[in-house]
MIKEVEX-675231 format. One line per 3 residues: number of its first residue (from 0); their letters; for each residue x, y, z of N, C-alpha, C. Coordinates in pm, whole numbers. Example, Ala and Ser with C-alpha at 12.3 -4.5 7.8 and 13.67 -1.06 7.14 Angstrom:
<sites>
0) as) 1319 -569 780 1230 -450 780 1320 -330 780 | 1285 -225 708 1367 -106 714 1290 3 787
</sites>
This chain:
<sites>
0) mli) 1103 -697 -1760 1005 -716 -1655 896 -610 -1664 | 936 -488 -1698 838 -381 -1711 739 -412 -1823 | 789 -462 -1936 701 -494 -2048 605 -607 -2010
3) gsg) 658 -712 -1945 574 -824 -1904 466 -782 -1807 | 504 -705 -1707 404 -661 -1610 304 -564 -1673 | 350 -484 -1770 259 -394 -1841 156 -471 -1922
6) lit) 201 -580 -1989 108 -663 -2066 3 -726 -1976 | 45 -777 -1863 -49 -838 -1769 -149 -734 -1721 | -102 -616 -1686 -191 -511 -1637 -294 -472 -1742
9) vlv) -251 -452 -1865 -344 -416 -1972 -446 -526 -1993 | -400 -652 -1996 -492 -764 -2016 -595 -772 -1904 | -550 -766 -1781 -641 -779 -1667 -741 -662 -1665
12) ltl) -695 -541 -1691 -787 -427 -1693 -888 -439 -1807 | -843 -488 -1922 -934 -508 -2036 -1040 -612 -2001 | -998 -725 -1945 -1093 -830 -1908 -1189 -782 -1800
15) agl) -1138 -708 -1704 -1225 -655 -1600 -1327 -558 -1659 | -1281 -472 -1751 -1372 -378 -1817 -1479 -450 -1897 | -1440 -555 -1970 -1538 -633 -2047 -1639 -700 -1955
18) aiw) -1592 -754 -1845 -1682 -822 -1752 -1783 -724 -1693 | -1740 -605 -1662 -1831 -505 -1605 -1926 -453 -1712 | -1875 -425 -1829 -1955 -366 -1936 -2058 -464 -1991
21) rgp) -2016 -590 -2013 -2105 -687 -2077 -2180 -773 -1978 | -2134 -782 -1855 -2202 -866 -1757 -2172 -1013 -1779 | -2231 -1101 -1698 -2205 -1244 -1709 -2254 -1297 -1844
24) rss) -2174 -1384 -1905 -2206 -1443 -2034 -2198 -1595 -2027 | -2182 -1656 -2140 -2180 -1802 -2149 -2054 -1861 -2085 | -2056 -1993 -2066 -1941 -2062 -2006 -1820 -2056 -2098
27) der) -1841 -2046 -2231 -1727 -2032 -2323 -1652 -1903 -2296 | -1724 -1796 -2274 -1659 -1668 -2245 -1589 -1673 -2110 | -1649 -1744 -2016 -1583 -1757 -1884 -1452 -1833 -1897
30) rwt) -1453 -1942 -1976 -1328 -2018 -1999 -1223 -1931 -2067 | -1267 -1852 -2164 -1175 -1763 -2234 -1115 -1663 -2136 | -1200 -1607 -2052 -1152 -1510 -1953 -1055 -1576 -1855
33) iww) -1089 -1694 -1809 -1000 -1764 -1716 -868 -1799 -1784 | -874 -1849 -1909 -751 -1886 -1980 -660 -1765 -1998 | -716 -1656 -2050 -632 -1538 -2071 -601 -1465 -1941
36) glg) -698 -1455 -1854 -677 -1384 -1728 -579 -1454 -1637 | -591 -1587 -1627 -500 -1662 -1540 -385 -1727 -1617 | -419 -1797 -1725 -317 -1870 -1799 -208 -1781 -1855
39) fsm) -247 -1677 -1927 -150 -1585 -1984 -70 -1515 -1875 | -140 -1467 -1773 -72 -1396 -1665 29 -1485 -1594 | -10 -1607 -1564 81 -1699 -1495 200 -1736 -1585
42) svl) 177 -1750 -1714 287 -1781 -1807 388 -1667 -1810 | 340 -1545 -1823 430 -1430 -1825 504 -1418 -1692 | 433 -1436 -1582 497 -1428 -1451 602 -1538 -1433
45) avl) 577 -1658 -1486 676 -1766 -1477 802 -1731 -1555 | 787 -1674 -1674 903 -1632 -1753 980 -1522 -1680 | 908 -1426 -1625 973 -1319 -1550 1046 -1372 -1428
48) laf) 987 -1468 -1358 1051 -1528 -1243 1179 -1600 -1284 | 1175 -1675 -1393 1295 -1746 -1441 1404 -1646 -1476 | 1368 -1538 -1543 1465 -1433 -1578 1525 -1371 -1452
51) alr) 1441 -1340 -1355 1489 -1277 -1231 1581 -1371 -1153 | 1546 -1500 -1148 1631 -1596 -1077 1766 -1610 -1146 | 1766 -1612 -1278 1892 -1622 -1353 1977 -1497 -1329
54) age) 1916 -1380 -1337 1990 -1256 -1315 2039 -1249 -1171 | 1957 -1289 -1076 1996 -1286 -935 2110 -1382 -906 | 2109 -1496 -972 2214 -1597 -952 2351 -1544 -995
57) rii) 2353 -1459 -1099 2479 -1403 -1147 2543 -1307 -1047 | 2461 -1241 -966 2516 -1139 -877 2538 -1186 -734 | 2515 -1315 -709 2540 -1367 -575 2690 -1389 -558
60) ard) 2745 -1333 -453 2887 -1350 -426 2912 -1491 -376 | 3018 -1553 -430 3056 -1689 -391 3205 -1691 -362 | 3248 -1795 -298 3392 -1814 -276 3448 -1891 -395
63) dgt) 3466 -1819 -507 3510 -1885 -630 3636 -1823 -690 | 3714 -1754 -609 3839 -1697 -657 3824 -1564 -727 | 3706 -1506 -726 3683 -1377 -788 3760 -1269 -711
66) lqv) 3806 -1168 -785 3876 -1055 -723 3789 -997 -612 | 3848 -980 -493 3776 -919 -381 3842 -788 -344 | 3760 -686 -335 3806 -554 -296 3735 -517 -166
69) qae) 3810 -472 -69 3752 -424 57 3714 -278 38 | 3594 -241 77 3548 -103 69 3501 -62 207 | 3569 34 266 3531 82 399 3480 224 387
72) aqq) 3356 243 432 3294 375 427 3315 444 560 | 3328 573 552 3335 657 672 3284 794 633 | 3237 869 731 3188 1002 697 3308 1087 654
75) wgw) 3327 1123 540 3252 1123 417 3344 1082 304 | 3379 956 302 3466 905 197 3471 753 197 | 3542 700 99 3556 557 81 3703 520 72
78) rfv) 3740 413 138 3875 359 130 3864 219 70 | 3945 193 -32 3943 64 -100 4077 -6 -80 | 4072 -136 -53 4192 -217 -39 4174 -337 -132
81) qpg) 4274 -357 -219 4267 -469 -312 4404 -532 -329 | 4408 -654 -383 4536 -722 -399 4628 -648 -496 | 4755 -651 -467 4857 -594 -555 4975 -689 -562
84) pdg) 5072 -661 -646 5186 -752 -662 5273 -763 -537 | 5278 -656 -458 5362 -656 -337 5278 -652 -210 | 5155 -702 -217 5067 -699 -103 4949 -609 -130
87) pvq) 4862 -593 -31 4742 -512 -50 4774 -367 -87 | 4692 -312 -176 4705 -173 -219 4584 -97 -169 | 4606 17 -107 4498 98 -52 4484 226 -132
90) teg) 4361 260 -168 4333 385 -238 4219 458 -168 | 4219 587 -178 4113 671 -119 4028 728 -232 | 3903 691 -235 3810 750 -331 3822 700 -474
93) vly) 3911 605 -501 3926 551 -636 3935 399 -627 | 3849 333 -702 3846 187 -706 3889 143 -845 | 3985 50 -853 4034 -3 -980 3985 -147 -995
96) vpa) 3917 -175 -1108 3867 -310 -1133 3891 -347 -1279 | 3910 -477 -1307 3930 -519 -1446 3798 -527 -1522 | 3804 -499 -1652 3686 -508 -1738 3657 -654 -1772
99) gqp) 3529 -686 -1784 3487 -817 -1829 3501 -928 -1727 | 3531 -895 -1604 3546 -996 -1499 3464 -954 -1377 | 3391 -1048 -1318 3317 -1012 -1197 3416 -982 -1083
102) fdi) 3372 -898 -992 3451 -868 -872 3356 -851 -755 | 3406 -882 -637 3326 -870 -515 3373 -749 -436 | 3279 -670 -391 3306 -558 -302 3263 -603 -163
105) vlt) 3358 -607 -69 3328 -641 69 3309 -509 143 | 3186 -480 180 3149 -349 235 3144 -350 387 | 3208 -251 445 3201 -226 590 3190 -76 612
108) srd) 3156 -38 733 3146 104 767 3209 129 903 | 3272 243 917 3331 281 1046 3232 348 1140 | 3130 414 1085 3049 500 1171 2899 480 1158
111) vih) 2841 514 1045 2696 505 1026 2668 420 902 | 2542 398 873 2507 322 752 2532 408 629 | 2606 352 535 2630 414 405 2578 318 299
114) sfw) 2567 362 176 2521 274 69 2612 290 -51 | 2674 178 -94 2765 175 -208 2682 160 -334 | 2699 257 -428 2621 252 -551 2701 308 -668
117) vpq) 2713 227 -773 2769 270 -901 2659 242 -1003 | 2579 343 -1038 2460 319 -1121 2488 243 -1251 | 2601 268 -1316 2630 202 -1444 2665 55 -1426
120) lgg) 2699 12 -1306 2742 -126 -1284 2636 -213 -1219 | 2539 -156 -1154 2436 -240 -1094 2375 -180 -970 | 2312 -266 -894 2238 -225 -774 2328 -171 -664
123) kmd) 2264 -129 -560 2339 -73 -447 2329 -166 -327 | 2422 -150 -236 2421 -232 -115 2473 -147 0 | 2418 -173 119 2455 -95 236 2586 -141 298
126) aip) 2658 -43 351 2775 -68 434 2729 -35 576 | 2729 -136 662 2671 -123 795 2781 -142 900 | 2788 -56 1000 2890 -72 1105 2878 -210 1172
129) ghr) 2991 -278 1187 2994 -407 1254 2943 -523 1170 | 2916 -499 1042 2861 -603 955 2936 -602 822 | 2950 -718 762 3018 -733 632 2916 -772 526
132) nvh) 2898 -690 426 2813 -722 312 2901 -742 190 | 2871 -843 110 2948 -868 -11 2858 -848 -132 | 2906 -766 -225 2828 -726 -342 2908 -762 -468
135) rlm) 2850 -842 -557 2919 -881 -681 2876 -790 -794 | 2974 -735 -865 2949 -648 -979 3039 -689 -1094 | 3013 -634 -1211 3101 -654 -1325 3088 -536 -1420
138) ada) 3201 -488 -1469 3204 -381 -1568 3240 -444 -1702 | 3163 -417 -1804 3184 -481 -1934 3304 -426 -2011 | 3327 -296 -2003 3431 -233 -2085 3512 -134 -2003
141) pgt) 3637 -110 -2044 3719 -11 -1975 3651 127 -1978 | 3676 203 -1876 3619 338 -1865 3620 383 -1721 | 3557 497 -1697 3550 552 -1563 3404 576 -1529
144) heg) 3365 537 -1408 3227 554 -1362 3229 624 -1227 | 3124 700 -1202 3111 767 -1074 3026 682 -980 | 3074 665 -858 3000 597 -755 2966 695 -644
147) lca) 2869 659 -563 2828 750 -457 2765 673 -342 | 2754 742 -232 2681 690 -117 2535 727 -141 | 2448 626 -140 2307 649 -169 2220 644 -43
150) efc) 2283 659 72 2211 658 200 2253 785 274 | 2155 870 310 2192 993 380 2268 958 506 | 2389 1011 519 2477 972 629 2529 1092 708
153) gig) 2473 1206 685 2516 1323 761 2535 1443 670 | 2584 1551 730 2592 1678 661 2683 1677 538 | 2785 1593 535 2875 1586 420 2838 1479 318
156) haa) 2719 1426 329 2674 1316 243 2688 1348 93 | 2650 1467 52 2651 1502 -91 2789 1492 -153 | 2893 1506 -73 3030 1500 -126 3089 1359 -118
159) mrf) 3012 1262 -72 3064 1127 -53 3054 1048 -183 | 3144 1083 -273 3148 1019 -405 3283 951 -423 | 3287 861 -519 3413 794 -551 3414 764 -700
162) evv) 3529 723 -749 3546 694 -890 3582 547 -907 | 3523 483 -1007 3558 345 -1041 3629 348 -1175 | 3755 309 -1174 3835 303 -1296 3837 158 -1342
165) vyd) 3776 133 -1455 3771 -1 -1512 3881 -9 -1616 | 3976 -99 -1594 4091 -109 -1683 4087 -238 -1764 | 4159 -236 -1874 4174 -354 -1959 4265 -452 -1885
168) pad) 4222 -576 -1861 4306 -671 -1788 4444 -693 -1853 | 4453 -670 -1984 4582 -684 -2053 4675 -567 -2024 | 4620 -457 -1973 4701 -338 -1944 4662 -281 -1807
171) ppp) 4692 -356 -1698 4649 -309 -1565 4732 -191 -1517 | 4682 -118 -1417 4760 -10 -1356 4889 -67 -1296 | 4990 15 -1276 5120 -34 -1229 5115 -115 -1099
174) fvs) 5026 -80 -1008 5024 -151 -880 4951 -284 -887 | 4887 -315 -1000 4815 -442 -1016 4896 -529 -1113 | 4928 -650 -1071 5001 -740 -1159 4908 -849 -1211
177) aes) 4952 -917 -1314 4871 -1026 -1370 4851 -1136 -1266 | 4948 -1155 -1174 4936 -1259 -1073 4827 -1228 -971 | 4797 -1099 -950 4697 -1064 -848 4555 -1068 -903
180) lp) 4542 -1084 -1037 4409 -1093 -1096 4360 -1237 -1091 | 4229 -1258 -1082 4177 -1395 -1080 4195 -1463 -1215
</sites>
């Protein structure tokens, strides 16, 4: 998107500069300016829009059997609840998710607005008191990522971090069974 918008900006500034420098010219030049100024710009914008809609469609949470993890924020920590073989499993400050599979984070807050953000996995979403937000993410490969609250929530905000452990679905942590995975 940055490259597309950069191309449009350069083209429009070039055409504007030519129009100012050379002044009004023949109708052929006007058609050329309109074709490149509008036609090219609209084509690039249409491609960018299609790309954005496709990318946005992937991250919309749906009721499709995807793993759902409850994430409750409070000053100054995160509590995660996810399915386990013997019922829900609760962890403090550590989220376990399978690699290569989308998962939904159901965000709530006990006190003030917090923001759930794992930079390596995608965008951020707010956890709002009295409201449920659902955020779909996916980790491509096993590993560990740092997550944080990206909304100033009080004096302990800087310490409001958590860890996301992405595991191989073939080798889940002991509390996660193959039956609890989607």
